[in-house]
C-alpha positions as protocol buffer text, in pm:
chain_id: "A"
residue {
  index: 1
  type: MET
  ca { x: -779 y: -1442 z: 757 }
}
residue {
  index: 2
  type: ASN
  ca { x: -489 y: -1600 z: 573 }
}
residue {
  index: 3
  type: SER
  ca { x: -168 y: -1625 z: 782 }
}
residue {
  index: 4
  type: THR
  ca { x: 41 y: -1442 z: 522 }
}
residue {
  index: 5
  type: VAL
  ca { x: -208 y: -1155 z: 512 }
}
residue {
  index: 6
  type: LYS
  ca { x: -206 y: -1138 z: 894 }
}
residue {
  index: 7
  type: MET
  ca { x: 172 y: -1107 z: 882 }
}
residue {
  index: 8
  type: TRP
  ca { x: 147 y: -822 z: 627 }
}
residue {
  index: 9
  type: LEU
  ca { x: -63 y: -618 z: 870 }
}
residue {
  index: 10
  type: GLY
  ca { x: 249 y: -577 z: 1087 }
}
residue {
  index: 11
  type: LYS
  ca { x: 479 y: -468 z: 804 }
}
residue {
  index: 12
  type: SER
  ca { x: 599 y: -122 z: 706 }
}
residue {
  index: 13
  type: ARG
  ca { x: 532 y: 21 z: 362 }
}
residue {
  index: 14
  type: GLU
  ca { x: 898 y: -40 z: 270 }
}
residue {
  index: 15
  type: GLU
  ca { x: 873 y: -407 z: 375 }
}
residue {
  index: 16
  type: LEU
  ca { x: 554 y: -454 z: 173 }
}
residue {
  index: 17
  type: ASP
  ca { x: 716 y: -284 z: -127 }
}
residue {
  index: 18
  type: ALA
  ca { x: 1009 y: -530 z: -104 }
}
residue {
  index: 19
  type: ILE
  ca { x: 766 y: -826 z: -98 }
}
residue {
  index: 20
  type: TYR
  ca { x: 581 y: -680 z: -398 }
}
residue {
  index: 21
  type: ARG
  ca { x: 902 y: -615 z: -593 }
}
residue {
  index: 22
  type: ASN
  ca { x: 1017 y: -976 z: -542 }
}
residue {
  index: 23
  type: ALA
  ca { x: 686 y: -1128 z: -657 }
}
residue {
  index: 24
  type: GLU
  ca { x: 579 y: -1225 z: -1007 }
}
residue {
  index: 25
  type: PRO
  ca { x: 239 y: -1112 z: -1139 }
}
residue {
  index: 26
  type: GLY
  ca { x: 109 y: -1469 z: -1130 }
}
residue {
  index: 27
  type: ASN
  ca { x: -232 y: -1562 z: -1260 }
}
residue {
  index: 28
  type: ILE
  ca { x: -514 y: -1312 z: -1272 }
}
residue {
  index: 29
  type: PRO
  ca { x: -759 y: -1418 z: -1000 }
}
residue {
  index: 30
  type: GLU
  ca { x: -1087 y: -1576 z: -1104 }
}
residue {
  index: 31
  type: GLY
  ca { x: -1418 y: -1539 z: -928 }
}
residue {
  index: 32
  type: ASP
  ca { x: -1457 y: -1424 z: -570 }
}
residue {
  index: 33
  type: THR
  ca { x: -1167 y: -1292 z: -362 }
}
residue {
  index: 34
  type: ARG
  ca { x: -1152 y: -1174 z: -4 }
}
residue {
  index: 35
  type: GLY
  ca { x: -996 y: -831 z: 44 }
}
residue {
  index: 36
  type: THR
  ca { x: -801 y: -686 z: 333 }
}
residue {
  index: 37
  type: ALA
  ca { x: -707 y: -318 z: 350 }
}
residue {
  index: 38
  type: ILE
  ca { x: -353 y: -269 z: 482 }
}
residue {
  index: 39
  type: LEU
  ca { x: -257 y: 59 z: 649 }
}
residue {
  index: 40
  type: ALA
  ca { x: 115 y: -18 z: 633 }
}
residue {
  index: 41
  type: GLY
  ca { x: 331 y: 81 z: 927 }
}
residue {
  index: 42
  type: SER
  ca { x: 40 y: 183 z: 1150 }
}
residue {
  index: 43
  type: VAL
  ca { x: -29 y: 54 z: 1499 }
}
residue {
  index: 44
  type: PHE
  ca { x: -394 y: 69 z: 1390 }
}
residue {
  index: 45
  type: ALA
  ca { x: -347 y: -161 z: 1087 }
}
residue {
  index: 46
  type: LYS
  ca { x: -541 y: -454 z: 1237 }
}
residue {
  index: 47
  type: ILE
  ca { x: -828 y: -232 z: 1351 }
}
residue {
  index: 48
  type: VAL
  ca { x: -846 y: -56 z: 1011 }
}
residue {
  index: 49
  type: ALA
  ca { x: -841 y: -393 z: 830 }
}
residue {
  index: 50
  type: PHE
  ca { x: -1124 y: -521 z: 1048 }
}
residue {
  index: 51
  type: LEU
  ca { x: -1342 y: -209 z: 1021 }
}
residue {
  index: 52
  type: ALA
  ca { x: -1285 y: -174 z: 646 }
}
residue {
  index: 53
  type: GLY
  ca { x: -1372 y: -541 z: 600 }
}
residue {
  index: 54
  type: VAL
  ca { x: -1697 y: -510 z: 791 }
}
residue {
  index: 55
  type: PHE
  ca { x: -1820 y: -169 z: 677 }
}
residue {
  index: 56
  type: ALA
  ca { x: -1648 y: -66 z: 355 }
}
residue {
  index: 57
  type: TRP
  ca { x: -1469 y: -314 z: 127 }
}
residue {
  index: 58
  type: GLN
  ca { x: -1474 y: -695 z: 134 }
}
residue {
  index: 59
  type: GLY
  ca { x: -1289 y: -782 z: -187 }
}
residue {
  index: 60
  type: LYS
  ca { x: -1333 y: -817 z: -561 }
}
residue {
  index: 61
  type: ILE
  ca { x: -1508 y: -1054 z: -800 }
}
residue {
  index: 62
  type: PHE
  ca { x: -1310 y: -1119 z: -1119 }
}
residue {
  index: 63
  type: ASP
  ca { x: -1458 y: -1222 z: -1455 }
}
residue {
  index: 64
  type: LEU
  ca { x: -1197 y: -1315 z: -1715 }
}
residue {
  index: 65
  type: PHE
  ca { x: -1335 y: -1300 z: -2067 }
}
residue {
  index: 66
  type: SER
  ca { x: -1035 y: -1316 z: -2299 }
}
residue {
  index: 67
  type: SER
  ca { x: -962 y: -1652 z: -2456 }
}
residue {
  index: 68
  type: ASP
  ca { x: -614 y: -1658 z: -2301 }
}
residue {
  index: 69
  type: ARG
  ca { x: -751 y: -1559 z: -1956 }
}
residue {
  index: 70
  type: GLN
  ca { x: -523 y: -1254 z: -1951 }
}
residue {
  index: 71
  type: ALA
  ca { x: -788 y: -982 z: -1935 }
}
residue {
  index: 72
  type: GLY
  ca { x: -1130 y: -920 z: -1793 }
}
residue {
  index: 73
  type: VAL
  ca { x: -1336 y: -707 z: -1561 }
}
residue {
  index: 74
  type: LEU
  ca { x: -1411 y: -704 z: -1193 }
}
residue {
  index: 75
  type: VAL
  ca { x: -1654 y: -554 z: -945 }
}
residue {
  index: 76
  type: ASN
  ca { x: -1575 y: -456 z: -588 }
}
residue {
  index: 77
  type: LYS
  ca { x: -1772 y: -589 z: -293 }
}
residue {
  index: 78
  type: ILE
  ca { x: -1856 y: -293 z: -71 }
}
residue {
  index: 79
  type: THR
  ca { x: -2085 y: -195 z: 219 }
}
residue {
  index: 80
  type: PRO
  ca { x: -2169 y: -425 z: 509 }
}
residue {
  index: 81
  type: PHE
  ca { x: -2385 y: -625 z: 265 }
}
residue {
  index: 82
  type: SER
  ca { x: -2104 y: -697 z: 12 }
}
residue {
  index: 83
  type: LEU
  ca { x: -2297 y: -523 z: -264 }
}
residue {
  index: 84
  type: THR
  ca { x: -2115 y: -526 z: -597 }
}
residue {
  index: 85
  type: PHE
  ca { x: -2024 y: -182 z: -729 }
}
residue {
  index: 86
  type: ILE
  ca { x: -1736 y: -4 z: -899 }
}
residue {
  index: 87
  type: VAL
  ca { x: -1636 y: -189 z: -1213 }
}
residue {
  index: 88
  type: ALA
  ca { x: -1276 y: -202 z: -1338 }
}
residue {
  index: 89
  type: LYS
  ca { x: -1086 y: -344 z: -1633 }
}
residue {
  index: 90
  type: VAL
  ca { x: -818 y: -603 z: -1551 }
}
residue {
  index: 91
  type: TYR
  ca { x: -510 y: -663 z: -1765 }
}
residue {
  index: 92
  type: ARG
  ca { x: -133 y: -701 z: -1754 }
}
residue {
  index: 93
  type: ASP
  ca { x: 96 y: -401 z: -1785 }
}
residue {
  index: 94
  type: LYS
  ca { x: 403 y: -243 z: -1625 }
}
residue {
  index: 95
  type: SER
  ca { x: 392 y: -147 z: -1256 }
}
residue {
  index: 96
  type: TRP
  ca { x: 415 y: 217 z: -1163 }
}
residue {
  index: 97
  type: LEU
  ca { x: 617 y: 109 z: -858 }
}
residue {
  index: 98
  type: ASP
  ca { x: 905 y: -72 z: -1030 }
}
residue {
  index: 99
  type: GLY
  ca { x: 835 y: -94 z: -1404 }
}
residue {
  index: 100
  type: LYS
  ca { x: 805 y: -474 z: -1399 }
}
residue {
  index: 101
  type: ASP
  ca { x: 505 y: -679 z: -1511 }
}
residue {
  index: 102
  type: THR
  ca { x: 201 y: -664 z: -1289 }
}
residue {
  index: 103
  type: ILE
  ca { x: -176 y: -716 z: -1296 }
}
residue {
  index: 104
  type: VAL
  ca { x: -350 y: -379 z: -1333 }
}
residue {
  index: 105
  type: ILE
  ca { x: -698 y: -300 z: -1206 }
}
residue {
  index: 106
  type: ASP
  ca { x: -797 y: 10 z: -1400 }
}
residue {
  index: 107
  type: TYR
  ca { x: -1101 y: 222 z: -1312 }
}
residue {
  index: 108
  type: SER
  ca { x: -1024 y: 512 z: -1549 }
}
residue {
  index: 109
  type: LYS
  ca { x: -1281 y: 423 z: -1816 }
}
residue {
  index: 110
  type: THR
  ca { x: -1533 y: 226 z: -1611 }
}
residue {
  index: 111
  type: SER
  ca { x: -1612 y: 431 z: -1301 }
}
residue {
  index: 112
  type: PHE
  ca { x: -1708 y: 794 z: -1256 }
}
residue {
  index: 113
  type: PHE
  ca { x: -1630 y: 785 z: -883 }
}
residue {
  index: 114
  type: ALA
  ca { x: -1306 y: 585 z: -898 }
}
residue {
  index: 115
  type: ARG
  ca { x: -1167 y: 698 z: -1234 }
}
residue {
  index: 116
  type: VAL
  ca { x: -847 y: 834 z: -1072 }
}
residue {
  index: 117
  type: ILE
  ca { x: -779 y: 501 z: -898 }
}
residue {
  index: 118
  type: ARG
  ca { x: -544 y: 232 z: -1027 }
}
residue {
  index: 119
  type: ASP
  ca { x: -468 y: -87 z: -837 }
}
residue {
  index: 120
  type: GLU
  ca { x: -179 y: -320 z: -907 }
}
residue {
  index: 121
  type: ILE
  ca { x: -150 y: -675 z: -773 }
}
residue {
  index: 122
  type: ARG
  ca { x: 107 y: -953 z: -774 }
}
residue {
  index: 123
  type: GLU
  ca { x: 63 y: -1313 z: -660 }
}
residue {
  index: 124
  type: VAL
  ca { x: 300 y: -1364 z: -365 }
}
residue {
  index: 125
  type: GLU
  ca { x: 192 y: -1722 z: -301 }
}
residue {
  index: 126
  type: PRO
  ca { x: -74 y: -1933 z: -474 }
}
residue {
  index: 127
  type: GLY
  ca { x: -403 y: -1749 z: -445 }
}
residue {
  index: 128
  type: VAL
  ca { x: -262 y: -1467 z: -226 }
}
residue {
  index: 129
  type: TYR
  ca { x: -204 y: -1126 z: -384 }
}
residue {
  index: 130
  type: LEU
  ca { x: -40 y: -810 z: -253 }
}
residue {
  index: 131
  type: GLY
  ca { x: -177 y: -491 z: -401 }
}
residue {
  index: 132
  type: LYS
  ca { x: -96 y: -122 z: -429 }
}
residue {
  index: 133
  type: VAL
  ca { x: -358 y: 151 z: -463 }
}
residue {
  index: 134
  type: TRP
  ca { x: -274 y: 464 z: -660 }
}
residue {
  index: 135
  type: TRP
  ca { x: -473 y: 790 z: -652 }
}
residue {
  index: 136
  type: GLY
  ca { x: -351 y: 952 z: -971 }
}
residue {
  index: 137
  type: LYS
  ca { x: 25 y: 894 z: -944 }
}
residue {
  index: 138
  type: LYS
  ca { x: 26 y: 900 z: -561 }
}
residue {
  index: 139
  type: ARG
  ca { x: 34 y: 573 z: -364 }
}
residue {
  index: 140
  type: ILE
  ca { x: -226 y: 577 z: -92 }
}
residue {
  index: 141
  type: LEU
  ca { x: -276 y: 224 z: 42 }
}
residue {
  index: 142
  type: ASP
  ca { x: -177 y: -140 z: 29 }
}
residue {
  index: 143
  type: PHE
  ca { x: -421 y: -432 z: 23 }
}
residue {
  index: 144
  type: ALA
  ca { x: -438 y: -808 z: 4 }
}
residue {
  index: 145
  type: LEU
  ca { x: -664 y: -1036 z: -198 }
}
residue {
  index: 146
  type: THR
  ca { x: -711 y: -1401 z: -113 }
}
residue {
  index: 147
  type: GLN
  ca { x: -853 y: -1627 z: -381 }
}
residue {
  index: 148
  type: ALA
  ca { x: -1144 y: -1840 z: -267 }
}
residue {
  index: 149
  type: VAL
  ca { x: -1057 y: -2209 z: -256 }
}
residue {
  index: 150
  type: HIS
  ca { x: -1255 y: -2409 z: -514 }
}
């Protein structure tokens, strides 16, 4: 696990929000990313991250198709076998957290099961993204994505 992501596992939601607010959207990730669920402010954050990574969600695979590389689709890697399910559209828009530019992962028109979910990510350091998960307009979780090194 990336050292920055390890550090985030010990942060409160407010601390993670401050990191997110101070970050730029950065580049939309390309290809395979490793995901880490972050249960902010919990003494169980490391255990939850480990169990989620083994049994539930391992990350996302991005496919940018616009000529300017500013939009695309992704699939999530889920189950212990990293099967690819749950498609989303990826584009730039305003964050629901602070109204500034962000990278949106939108399931509303691509997934029956996740249509009420919206993720937002910003690149905190090269290839390392901090994300927010929204259920409707309610924030439910933080997460990290780490871009695979080419």
